[in-house]
PyMOL CGO cylinders between C-alpha atoms (Angstrom):
from pymol import cmd
from pymol.cgo import CYLINDER

trace = [
    CYLINDER, 42.71, -47.04, 90.43, 41.48, -46.75, 93.99, 0.3, 1, 1, 1, 1, 1, 1,
    CYLINDER, 41.48, -46.75, 93.99, 38.16, -48.38, 94.80, 0.3, 1, 1, 1, 1, 1, 1,
    CYLINDER, 38.16, -48.38, 94.80, 36.48, -49.61, 97.93, 0.3, 1, 1, 1, 1, 1, 1,
    CYLINDER, 36.48, -49.61, 97.93, 34.77, -52.24, 96.06, 0.3, 1, 1, 1, 1, 1, 1,
    CYLINDER, 34.77, -52.24, 96.06, 35.47, -53.76, 92.51, 0.3, 1, 1, 1, 1, 1, 1,
    CYLINDER, 35.47, -53.76, 92.51, 32.66, -56.03, 91.16, 0.3, 1, 1, 1, 1, 1, 1,
    CYLINDER, 32.66, -56.03, 91.16, 33.47, -58.59, 88.45, 0.3, 1, 1, 1, 1, 1, 1,
    CYLINDER, 33.47, -58.59, 88.45, 30.52, -58.82, 85.83, 0.3, 1, 1, 1, 1, 1, 1,
    CYLINDER, 30.52, -58.82, 85.83, 28.00, -56.36, 84.96, 0.3, 1, 1, 1, 1, 1, 1,
    CYLINDER, 28.00, -56.36, 84.96, 25.04, -58.67, 84.73, 0.3, 1, 1, 1, 1, 1, 1,
    CYLINDER, 25.04, -58.67, 84.73, 21.93, -57.97, 86.68, 0.3, 1, 1, 1, 1, 1, 1,
    CYLINDER, 21.93, -57.97, 86.68, 23.50, -59.26, 90.05, 0.3, 1, 1, 1, 1, 1, 1,
    CYLINDER, 23.50, -59.26, 90.05, 26.54, -57.07, 89.56, 0.3, 1, 1, 1, 1, 1, 1,
    CYLINDER, 26.54, -57.07, 89.56, 24.51, -54.08, 88.66, 0.3, 1, 1, 1, 1, 1, 1,
    CYLINDER, 24.51, -54.08, 88.66, 22.51, -54.50, 91.90, 0.3, 1, 1, 1, 1, 1, 1,
    CYLINDER, 22.51, -54.50, 91.90, 25.66, -54.98, 94.08, 0.3, 1, 1, 1, 1, 1, 1,
    CYLINDER, 25.66, -54.98, 94.08, 27.09, -51.85, 92.63, 0.3, 1, 1, 1, 1, 1, 1,
    CYLINDER, 27.09, -51.85, 92.63, 24.05, -49.85, 93.34, 0.3, 1, 1, 1, 1, 1, 1,
    CYLINDER, 24.05, -49.85, 93.34, 24.01, -51.09, 97.02, 0.3, 1, 1, 1, 1, 1, 1,
    CYLINDER, 24.01, -51.09, 97.02, 27.69, -50.38, 97.49, 0.3, 1, 1, 1, 1, 1, 1,
    CYLINDER, 27.69, -50.38, 97.49, 27.19, -46.76, 96.15, 0.3, 1, 1, 1, 1, 1, 1,
    CYLINDER, 27.19, -46.76, 96.15, 24.15, -46.37, 98.59, 0.3, 1, 1, 1, 1, 1, 1,
    CYLINDER, 24.15, -46.37, 98.59, 26.66, -47.43, 101.34, 0.3, 1, 1, 1, 1, 1, 1,
    CYLINDER, 26.66, -47.43, 101.34, 29.01, -44.64, 100.39, 0.3, 1, 1, 1, 1, 1, 1,
    CYLINDER, 29.01, -44.64, 100.39, 31.56, -47.12, 98.66, 0.3, 1, 1, 1, 1, 1, 1,
    CYLINDER, 31.56, -47.12, 98.66, 33.66, -45.78, 95.70, 0.3, 1, 1, 1, 1, 1, 1,
    CYLINDER, 33.66, -45.78, 95.70, 32.70, -48.71, 93.21, 0.3, 1, 1, 1, 1, 1, 1,
    CYLINDER, 32.70, -48.71, 93.21, 33.92, -49.96, 89.95, 0.3, 1, 1, 1, 1, 1, 1,
    CYLINDER, 33.92, -49.96, 89.95, 32.52, -52.79, 87.87, 0.3, 1, 1, 1, 1, 1, 1,
    CYLINDER, 32.52, -52.79, 87.87, 34.45, -54.87, 85.26, 0.3, 1, 1, 1, 1, 1, 1,
    CYLINDER, 34.45, -54.87, 85.26, 32.59, -56.32, 82.33, 0.3, 1, 1, 1, 1, 1, 1,
    CYLINDER, 32.59, -56.32, 82.33, 34.47, -58.33, 79.52, 0.3, 1, 1, 1, 1, 1, 1,
    CYLINDER, 34.47, -58.33, 79.52, 31.45, -58.23, 77.18, 0.3, 1, 1, 1, 1, 1, 1,
    CYLINDER, 31.45, -58.23, 77.18, 28.37, -56.17, 77.47, 0.3, 1, 1, 1, 1, 1, 1,
    CYLINDER, 28.37, -56.17, 77.47, 26.37, -54.75, 80.38, 0.3, 1, 1, 1, 1, 1, 1,
    CYLINDER, 26.37, -54.75, 80.38, 23.58, -56.83, 81.28, 0.3, 1, 1, 1, 1, 1, 1,
    CYLINDER, 23.58, -56.83, 81.28, 25.00, -60.32, 81.28, 0.3, 1, 1, 1, 1, 1, 1,
    CYLINDER, 25.00, -60.32, 81.28, 23.43, -63.43, 79.96, 0.3, 1, 1, 1, 1, 1, 1,
    CYLINDER, 23.43, -63.43, 79.96, 19.78, -62.47, 81.32, 0.3, 1, 1, 1, 1, 1, 1,
    CYLINDER, 19.78, -62.47, 81.32, 19.55, -59.20, 79.40, 0.3, 1, 1, 1, 1, 1, 1,
    CYLINDER, 19.55, -59.20, 79.40, 21.43, -59.88, 76.28, 0.3, 1, 1, 1, 1, 1, 1,
    CYLINDER, 21.43, -59.88, 76.28, 20.78, -63.67, 75.46, 0.3, 1, 1, 1, 1, 1, 1,
    CYLINDER, 20.78, -63.67, 75.46, 18.54, -65.17, 78.14, 0.3, 1, 1, 1, 1, 1, 1,
    CYLINDER, 18.54, -65.17, 78.14, 15.54, -63.82, 80.05, 0.3, 1, 1, 1, 1, 1, 1,
    CYLINDER, 15.54, -63.82, 80.05, 14.73, -60.65, 78.29, 0.3, 1, 1, 1, 1, 1, 1,
    CYLINDER, 14.73, -60.65, 78.29, 15.05, -61.78, 74.62, 0.3, 1, 1, 1, 1, 1, 1,
    CYLINDER, 15.05, -61.78, 74.62, 13.38, -65.10, 75.21, 0.3, 1, 1, 1, 1, 1, 1,
    CYLINDER, 13.38, -65.10, 75.21, 10.39, -63.41, 77.10, 0.3, 1, 1, 1, 1, 1, 1,
    CYLINDER, 10.39, -63.41, 77.10, 9.98, -60.98, 74.24, 0.3, 1, 1, 1, 1, 1, 1,
    CYLINDER, 9.98, -60.98, 74.24, 9.89, -63.91, 71.82, 0.3, 1, 1, 1, 1, 1, 1,
    CYLINDER, 9.89, -63.91, 71.82, 7.41, -65.62, 73.96, 0.3, 1, 1, 1, 1, 1, 1,
    CYLINDER, 7.41, -65.62, 73.96, 5.14, -62.53, 74.05, 0.3, 1, 1, 1, 1, 1, 1,
    CYLINDER, 5.14, -62.53, 74.05, 4.97, -62.47, 70.33, 0.3, 1, 1, 1, 1, 1, 1,
    CYLINDER, 4.97, -62.47, 70.33, 4.27, -66.23, 70.19, 0.3, 1, 1, 1, 1, 1, 1,
    CYLINDER, 4.27, -66.23, 70.19, 1.55, -65.73, 72.86, 0.3, 1, 1, 1, 1, 1, 1,
    CYLINDER, 1.55, -65.73, 72.86, -0.06, -63.00, 70.78, 0.3, 1, 1, 1, 1, 1, 1,
    CYLINDER, -0.06, -63.00, 70.78, -0.12, -65.27, 67.64, 0.3, 1, 1, 1, 1, 1, 1,
    CYLINDER, -0.12, -65.27, 67.64, -1.57, -68.13, 69.78, 0.3, 1, 1, 1, 1, 1, 1,
    CYLINDER, -1.57, -68.13, 69.78, -4.45, -65.67, 70.92, 0.3, 1, 1, 1, 1, 1, 1,
    CYLINDER, -4.45, -65.67, 70.92, -5.10, -64.64, 67.32, 0.3, 1, 1, 1, 1, 1, 1,
    CYLINDER, -5.10, -64.64, 67.32, -5.40, -68.26, 66.23, 0.3, 1, 1, 1, 1, 1, 1,
    CYLINDER, -5.40, -68.26, 66.23, -7.88, -68.98, 68.88, 0.3, 1, 1, 1, 1, 1, 1,
    CYLINDER, -7.88, -68.98, 68.88, -11.16, -68.36, 66.83, 0.3, 1, 1, 1, 1, 1, 1,
    CYLINDER, -11.16, -68.36, 66.83, -13.42, -69.02, 69.72, 0.3, 1, 1, 1, 1, 1, 1,
    CYLINDER, -13.42, -69.02, 69.72, -11.58, -66.40, 71.95, 0.3, 1, 1, 1, 1, 1, 1,
    CYLINDER, -11.58, -66.40, 71.95, -11.72, -63.89, 69.14, 0.3, 1, 1, 1, 1, 1, 1,
    CYLINDER, -11.72, -63.89, 69.14, -15.32, -64.47, 68.51, 0.3, 1, 1, 1, 1, 1, 1,
    CYLINDER, -15.32, -64.47, 68.51, -16.13, -64.02, 72.17, 0.3, 1, 1, 1, 1, 1, 1,
    CYLINDER, -16.13, -64.02, 72.17, -14.40, -60.58, 71.92, 0.3, 1, 1, 1, 1, 1, 1,
    CYLINDER, -14.40, -60.58, 71.92, -16.31, -59.54, 68.80, 0.3, 1, 1, 1, 1, 1, 1,
    CYLINDER, -16.31, -59.54, 68.80, -13.34, -59.94, 66.58, 0.3, 1, 1, 1, 1, 1, 1,
    CYLINDER, -13.34, -59.94, 66.58, -13.01, -61.71, 63.37, 0.3, 1, 1, 1, 1, 1, 1,
    CYLINDER, -13.01, -61.71, 63.37, -9.28, -62.60, 62.22, 0.3, 1, 1, 1, 1, 1, 1,
    CYLINDER, -9.28, -62.60, 62.22, -9.17, -63.97, 58.86, 0.3, 1, 1, 1, 1, 1, 1,
    CYLINDER, -9.17, -63.97, 58.86, -5.43, -64.57, 58.62, 0.3, 1, 1, 1, 1, 1, 1,
    CYLINDER, -5.43, -64.57, 58.62, -2.39, -63.83, 60.62, 0.3, 1, 1, 1, 1, 1, 1,
    CYLINDER, -2.39, -63.83, 60.62, 1.37, -63.82, 59.84, 0.3, 1, 1, 1, 1, 1, 1,
    CYLINDER, 1.37, -63.82, 59.84, 4.69, -62.53, 61.13, 0.3, 1, 1, 1, 1, 1, 1,
    CYLINDER, 4.69, -62.53, 61.13, 7.90, -60.94, 60.07, 0.3, 1, 1, 1, 1, 1, 1,
    CYLINDER, 7.90, -60.94, 60.07, 10.71, -63.17, 61.59, 0.3, 1, 1, 1, 1, 1, 1,
    CYLINDER, 10.71, -63.17, 61.59, 13.17, -60.43, 61.35, 0.3, 1, 1, 1, 1, 1, 1,
    CYLINDER, 13.17, -60.43, 61.35, 11.05, -57.69, 62.87, 0.3, 1, 1, 1, 1, 1, 1,
    CYLINDER, 11.05, -57.69, 62.87, 10.39, -60.19, 65.74, 0.3, 1, 1, 1, 1, 1, 1,
    CYLINDER, 10.39, -60.19, 65.74, 13.97, -60.83, 66.17, 0.3, 1, 1, 1, 1, 1, 1,
    CYLINDER, 13.97, -60.83, 66.17, 14.63, -56.97, 65.79, 0.3, 1, 1, 1, 1, 1, 1,
    CYLINDER, 14.63, -56.97, 65.79, 12.05, -56.33, 68.70, 0.3, 1, 1, 1, 1, 1, 1,
    CYLINDER, 12.05, -56.33, 68.70, 13.81, -58.86, 71.11, 0.3, 1, 1, 1, 1, 1, 1,
    CYLINDER, 13.81, -58.86, 71.11, 17.13, -57.16, 70.33, 0.3, 1, 1, 1, 1, 1, 1,
    CYLINDER, 17.13, -57.16, 70.33, 15.80, -53.64, 70.75, 0.3, 1, 1, 1, 1, 1, 1,
    CYLINDER, 15.80, -53.64, 70.75, 14.30, -54.55, 74.11, 0.3, 1, 1, 1, 1, 1, 1,
    CYLINDER, 14.30, -54.55, 74.11, 17.52, -55.97, 75.28, 0.3, 1, 1, 1, 1, 1, 1,
    CYLINDER, 17.52, -55.97, 75.28, 19.47, -52.95, 74.10, 0.3, 1, 1, 1, 1, 1, 1,
    CYLINDER, 19.47, -52.95, 74.10, 17.18, -50.57, 75.85, 0.3, 1, 1, 1, 1, 1, 1,
    CYLINDER, 17.18, -50.57, 75.85, 17.31, -52.48, 79.24, 0.3, 1, 1, 1, 1, 1, 1,
    CYLINDER, 17.31, -52.48, 79.24, 21.23, -52.60, 78.66, 0.3, 1, 1, 1, 1, 1, 1,
    CYLINDER, 21.23, -52.60, 78.66, 21.45, -48.85, 78.20, 0.3, 1, 1, 1, 1, 1, 1,
    CYLINDER, 21.45, -48.85, 78.20, 19.13, -48.21, 81.24, 0.3, 1, 1, 1, 1, 1, 1,
    CYLINDER, 19.13, -48.21, 81.24, 21.52, -50.43, 83.42, 0.3, 1, 1, 1, 1, 1, 1,
    CYLINDER, 21.52, -50.43, 83.42, 24.56, -48.69, 82.06, 0.3, 1, 1, 1, 1, 1, 1,
    CYLINDER, 24.56, -48.69, 82.06, 22.97, -45.20, 82.58, 0.3, 1, 1, 1, 1, 1, 1,
    CYLINDER, 22.97, -45.20, 82.58, 21.92, -45.97, 86.19, 0.3, 1, 1, 1, 1, 1, 1,
    CYLINDER, 21.92, -45.97, 86.19, 25.30, -47.11, 87.23, 0.3, 1, 1, 1, 1, 1, 1,
    CYLINDER, 25.30, -47.11, 87.23, 26.94, -44.02, 85.58, 0.3, 1, 1, 1, 1, 1, 1,
    CYLINDER, 26.94, -44.02, 85.58, 24.45, -41.65, 87.31, 0.3, 1, 1, 1, 1, 1, 1,
    CYLINDER, 24.45, -41.65, 87.31, 25.30, -43.24, 90.70, 0.3, 1, 1, 1, 1, 1, 1,
    CYLINDER, 25.30, -43.24, 90.70, 29.04, -42.72, 90.08, 0.3, 1, 1, 1, 1, 1, 1,
    CYLINDER, 29.04, -42.72, 90.08, 30.03, -46.39, 89.40, 0.3, 1, 1, 1, 1, 1, 1,
    CYLINDER, 30.03, -46.39, 89.40, 32.99, -46.64, 87.06, 0.3, 1, 1, 1, 1, 1, 1,
    CYLINDER, 32.99, -46.64, 87.06, 32.43, -49.35, 84.36, 0.3, 1, 1, 1, 1, 1, 1,
    CYLINDER, 32.43, -49.35, 84.36, 35.58, -50.80, 83.23, 0.3, 1, 1, 1, 1, 1, 1,
    CYLINDER, 35.58, -50.80, 83.23, 35.95, -52.97, 80.13, 0.3, 1, 1, 1, 1, 1, 1,
    CYLINDER, 35.95, -52.97, 80.13, 38.11, -56.08, 80.69, 0.3, 1, 1, 1, 1, 1, 1,
    CYLINDER, 38.11, -56.08, 80.69, 38.31, -59.34, 82.57, 0.3, 1, 1, 1, 1, 1, 1,
    CYLINDER, 38.31, -59.34, 82.57, 38.86, -59.42, 86.39, 0.3, 1, 1, 1, 1, 1, 1,
    CYLINDER, 38.86, -59.42, 86.39, 40.19, -62.20, 88.51, 0.3, 1, 1, 1, 1, 1, 1,
    CYLINDER, 40.19, -62.20, 88.51, 40.65, -62.60, 92.26, 0.3, 1, 1, 1, 1, 1, 1,
    CYLINDER, 40.65, -62.60, 92.26, 44.19, -63.22, 93.27, 0.3, 1, 1, 1, 1, 1, 1,
]
cmd.load_cgo(trace, "trace")
């Protein structure tokens, strides 16, 4: 392999670094040992915010005064735990796919493995 820049980790930071490198004309590869997106996309920011959005909607629905002010009457609410989890996972998967596709479209080689600086 012959690269101008090799980035270790395909999280959000690695993705941004790869895109900047390509914009500067550098032949770039990114090494990822797990899945593109890192902690934020796969286990942190994205899934947790998706879950918070659902809980926020439930909280709104339970606010009887607010619902009445909107002209709404809500007699009961419920949720499907698996559907909520699937929503969070699907959102992470979509973002992971978008990150992967944007790097491939820019010509970044995505290598699976673990890198180290020697």
